[in-house]
C-alpha positions in Angstrom: 67.8 77.3 98.7 71.3 78.4 98.0 73.7 76.2 96.1 76.2 74.1 98.1 78.7 76.5 99.7 82.2 76.2 98.1 84.8 77.4 100.5 87.4 78.0 97.9 84.9 80.2 96.0 84.2 82.1 99.2 87.9 82.6 99.9 88.4 84.0 96.4 85.5 86.4 97.0 87.1 87.6 100.3 90.5 88.1 98.7 89.0 90.0 95.8 87.1 92.4 98.2 90.1 92.7 100.5 92.2 93.9 97.5 90.1 97.0 97.3 91.7 98.1 100.6 95.2 96.8 99.9 95.5 97.9 96.2 93.3 101.1 96.0 94.5 101.9 92.4 92.9 98.6 91.2 89.2 99.5 90.9 87.0 96.6 92.2 83.3 96.2 92.4 81.2 93.4 93.7 78.0 92.5 91.9 74.8 93.2 93.8 73.7 90.8 96.5 70.0 90.2 97.1 68.7 90.0 100.7 65.3 89.4 102.1 64.0 90.6 105.5 62.1 87.6 106.8 61.5 89.4 110.2 60.3 92.9 109.5 60.8 93.9 113.1 64.6 94.2 112.6 64.3 97.0 110.0 62.7 100.4 110.1 61.5 102.3 107.0 61.1 106.0 107.2 59.5 108.0 104.4 61.7 110.8 103.0 59.7 111.6 99.9 56.6 109.3 99.7 55.4 110.9 96.4 58.6 109.7 94.7 59.0 106.5 96.6 62.1 107.6 98.6 62.6 105.9 102.0 65.3 105.6 104.5 66.1 102.0 105.6 67.5 101.4 109.1 68.8 98.0 110.1 68.3 97.5 113.8 71.3 95.3 114.5 70.6 95.1 118.2 67.5 93.0 117.4 69.3 90.5 115.1 70.0 87.2 116.7 72.5 85.3 114.6 72.1 82.1 116.6 68.6 81.5 115.2 68.2 78.5 112.8 65.9 80.7 110.6 67.8 83.9 109.8 65.9 87.1 110.2 67.6 88.5 107.1 68.4 85.9 104.5 70.8 85.8 101.6 68.6 85.2 98.6 71.6 85.5 96.3 75.2 86.3 97.1 76.0 83.6 99.7 79.6 83.1 98.5 80.4 86.8 98.4 79.1 87.3 102.0 80.3 84.1 103.6 83.6 85.5 104.9 82.3 89.1 105.3 82.9 89.0 109.0 86.4 87.6 108.6 87.6 84.3 109.8 89.8 83.5 112.8 91.1 80.3 111.2 92.7 82.3 108.4 93.3 85.3 110.7 91.1 87.4 108.4 89.6 90.6 109.8 86.1 91.7 108.8 85.7 93.4 105.5 84.9 97.1 105.5 84.3 97.6 101.8 81.0 98.8 100.5 78.7 96.2 98.9 75.8 97.1 96.6 72.6 95.3 97.5 68.9 95.0 96.9 66.5 94.1 99.7 63.0 92.7 99.8 60.9 92.7 102.9 58.6 90.0 104.0 58.9 87.4 101.2 58.3 83.8 102.2 61.1 81.3 101.5 59.2 79.9 98.5 59.3 83.3 96.8 63.0 83.6 97.6 63.6 80.2 95.9 61.8 81.4 92.8 64.0 84.6 92.7 67.2 82.5 93.2 66.2 80.3 90.3 65.3 83.3 88.1 68.7 84.8 88.7 70.9 81.7 88.4 69.0 79.6 85.9 68.5 82.1 83.1 72.1 83.3 82.6 73.7 83.1 79.2 77.3 81.8 79.2 79.7 84.5 78.2 82.2 84.3 75.4 85.5 84.5 77.4 87.6 85.8 74.5 86.9 89.5 75.4 88.1 88.8 79.0 91.4 87.3 77.8 92.0 90.2 75.4 91.1 92.8 78.1 93.5 91.2 80.4 96.2 91.4 77.8 95.5 95.1 77.2 95.3 96.1 80.8 98.4 94.1 81.9 100.8 95.3 79.1 103.0 93.1 77.0 106.1 93.0 79.2 104.3 92.1 82.4 102.0 89.8 80.6 104.9 87.8 79.1 105.9 87.0 82.7 102.5 86.6 84.4 100.7 84.8 81.6 103.0 83.7 78.8 100.3 81.5 77.2 98.1 84.6 76.7 101.1 86.6 75.5 101.9 84.0 72.9 98.3 83.6 71.9 97.9 87.4 71.4 101.1 87.6 69.4 100.1 84.6 67.2 96.9 86.5 66.3 98.8 89.7 65.4 101.8 88.3 63.6 101.4 88.2 59.8 103.8 85.2 59.7 101.5 83.2 61.9 98.7 81.0 60.5 96.4 82.4 63.3 96.7 85.9 61.9 93.3 87.3 61.1 91.2 84.3 62.2 91.1 84.7 66.0 88.1 86.6 67.6 89.3 88.7 70.5 85.9 90.0 71.5 83.6 92.9 70.6 81.3 93.1 67.7 82.3 90.9 64.7 83.0 92.9 61.5 80.4 92.1 58.8 81.9 89.9 56.2 85.0 89.1 58.3 84.9 85.7 59.8 87.0 85.2 62.9 86.8 81.4 63.3 88.7 80.8 66.5 88.2 82.0 70.1 91.2 83.7 71.7 90.5 82.0 75.1 90.6 78.5 73.4 93.9 79.3 71.7 95.3 80.6 75.0 94.3 77.4 76.8 96.0 75.3 74.0 99.2 77.3 74.3 99.1 76.8 78.1 98.9 73.0 77.5 101.9 73.1 75.2 103.9 75.0 77.8 102.8 72.7 80.6 103.7 69.5 78.8 107.0 70.5 77.1 110.2 69.6 78.7 112.8 71.1 76.5 111.2 74.6 76.3 110.9 75.1 80.0 114.2 76.9 80.4 113.7 79.1 77.3 112.6 82.7 77.3 109.2 83.5 76.1 110.4 84.8 72.7 112.1 81.5 71.9 109.0 79.6 73.0 106.9 81.8 70.8 109.1 81.1 67.7 108.9 77.4 68.2 105.2 77.3 68.7 104.6 79.5 65.7 106.7 77.2 63.6 104.7 74.2 64.8 101.4 75.8 63.9 102.7 76.8 60.5 103.5 73.1 60.0 100.0 72.2 61.1 98.4 74.7 58.7 100.5 73.3 55.9 99.9 69.6 56.5 96.2 70.1 57.3 95.7 72.8 54.7 92.2 71.6 53.7 91.0 71.4 57.3 92.6 74.8 58.1 90.5 76.4 55.4 87.3 74.6 56.5 85.3 76.7 59.0 83.5 73.5 60.2 86.7 71.5 60.8 87.2 70.2 64.3 90.8 71.3 64.0 89.9 74.9 64.7 87.4 74.0 67.4 88.4 73.9 71.1 89.0 70.1 71.2 91.1 70.2 68.0 93.2 73.1 69.2 93.8 71.5 72.5 94.6 68.1 70.9 97.2 69.5 68.6 98.6 71.8 71.3 99.4 68.7 73.4 100.9 67.0 70.3 102.9 70.2 69.7 104.8 69.8 73.0 105.9 66.3 71.9 106.8 67.3 68.4 108.8 70.4 69.5 110.6 68.4 72.2 111.6 65.7 69.7 113.0 68.2 67.3 115.0 69.9 70.0 116.4 66.6 71.3 117.5 65.8 67.8 119.2 69.2 67.5 117.3 70.1 64.3 118.7 73.3 62.7 116.3 76.3 63.0 115.9 76.5 59.2 114.8 72.9 59.0 112.4 72.9 62.0 109.2 73.4 60.0 110.0 70.6 57.6 110.9 68.2 60.4 107.7 69.1 62.3 105.7 68.6 59.1 107.1 65.1 58.8 105.9 64.2 62.2 102.5 65.7 61.4 102.2 63.7 58.2 102.2 60.6 60.4 99.2 61.9 62.3 97.2 62.2 59.1 96.8 58.5 59.3 95.2 58.5 62.8 93.5 61.9 63.2 90.3 62.7 61.4 89.6 66.4 61.7 86.0 66.0 60.6 85.5 64.2 63.8 86.9 64.5 67.3 89.2 61.5 67.7 90.9 62.1 71.0 89.8 61.3 74.5 90.3 64.7 76.2 89.3 65.0 79.9 85.6 64.4 80.0 85.1 65.2 76.3 85.0 62.0 74.4 84.0 62.2 70.8 85.3 59.0 69.4 87.8 56.4 70.8 90.4 55.2 68.4 93.8 53.6 68.9 96.6 56.1 68.7 99.9 55.0 67.0 103.0 56.6 68.6 105.0 58.9 66.4 108.1 57.3 65.0 
């Protein structure tokens, strides 16, 4: 009934819960797990206030046989969170002692458990991850964030800097202001910046301020050369695949300018010249780049000269 167990996912869950003991000032909470008592003899319900439906539940651990093929208490939902709950000798992990919120049903057949599992996991709406990225930036603080997640630091600064073409068009989460159209997701921009930083060679030894300045200049050049597309809310340029495509291109363009020793005052003009060449091969009304598993249209790509 449960999805295939992913050990890395289970390890992450253990480390998250373990952190509640090791880092007590970082508040942590597990989402509720759902259990079902298949064998009612292993629990005892005692009425405390029957009129209001208040009962005491006792788990009779001495009656639980963990070697049984059919568990007496099953995990309807929460398998990964509980998988390493008892620790693991292979990793020298002790049992967890943190509290875990849970809901428990008694006496449901496996078919009913299956229906509950589907209801919980098949009806979830994907969350916009922009609020998570912005919350991380707020909670971490700018100085620490610049070291721990420079891509997010740069993305946040691009959205706040009036000299940046991203200023005022990036949605950081929360309710959208009526009449104000934020066209770009902060998480998508952060991912694009991370690609630029990963693929560049010449910027790797620079501090984050210098990296920011070069990336901002590049995107200013993009907004100038692709002015029509930048102003078009439906343009692929400002969708995830467009941002990521030009972010990869940005690493190449910036590196070429640095190799040539272009003066700081001429960087935007030189980057613009490179980008004019791409106007011949990129069509921002359609996705034109093969990117991972996302293939919108395959076209030959001419190297920059």
